[in-house]
C-alpha positions as CSV (number, residue, x, y, z in Angstrom):
1,X,40.2,101.4,96.3
2,X,39.0,98.0,97.0
3,X,41.0,96.2,99.4
4,X,42.1,93.9,96.7
5,X,43.7,96.5,94.4
6,X,46.1,97.9,97.3
7,X,47.4,94.5,98.2
8,X,47.6,93.8,93.9
9,X,49.5,96.5,93.5
10,X,52.1,96.0,96.3
11,X,53.1,92.7,94.8
12,X,56.7,92.7,92.7
13,X,58.5,89.8,91.1
14,X,61.9,88.2,92.2
15,X,63.7,85.0,90.7
16,X,63.8,81.8,92.8
17,X,67.8,82.3,92.8
18,X,67.2,86.5,94.0
19,X,64.5,84.6,96.8
20,X,67.2,82.9,97.9
21,X,69.8,85.6,98.2
22,X,67.1,87.9,100.0
23,X,66.8,85.1,102.7
24,X,70.3,83.9,102.9
25,X,71.2,87.4,103.9
26,X,68.2,87.9,106.4
27,X,69.5,84.5,108.0
28,X,72.6,83.8,107.1
29,X,72.2,80.0,106.4
30,X,69.1,78.5,105.0
31,X,68.3,74.2,106.1
32,X,66.0,73.9,102.5
33,X,65.9,75.8,99.7
34,X,64.5,74.7,95.8
35,X,64.8,76.8,92.9
36,X,63.1,74.2,91.0
37,X,60.2,72.9,92.7
38,X,59.3,69.1,92.0
39,X,55.2,70.1,91.4
40,X,54.7,67.0,89.3
41,X,51.1,67.2,89.0
42,X,52.0,71.0,87.2
43,X,54.0,69.0,84.8
44,X,52.2,66.9,84.3
45,X,49.2,69.1,83.2
46,X,51.7,70.9,81.2
47,X,52.9,67.6,79.4
48,X,49.6,66.7,78.5
49,X,48.7,70.6,77.2
50,X,51.1,70.5,74.8
51,X,50.3,67.3,73.5
52,X,47.2,68.2,72.4
53,X,47.6,71.6,71.2
């Protein structure tokens, strides 16, 4: 088995809210945590792709 497939098999899914909750449990506080990132380039590309479809 290659290193890539070993690493890829260890990924899991968590929502931003679940990640925030876990971080709070680990650290007790967070300075800043954005559940919805700004990501202007991503949002612009999504708008453009939806307009041309």
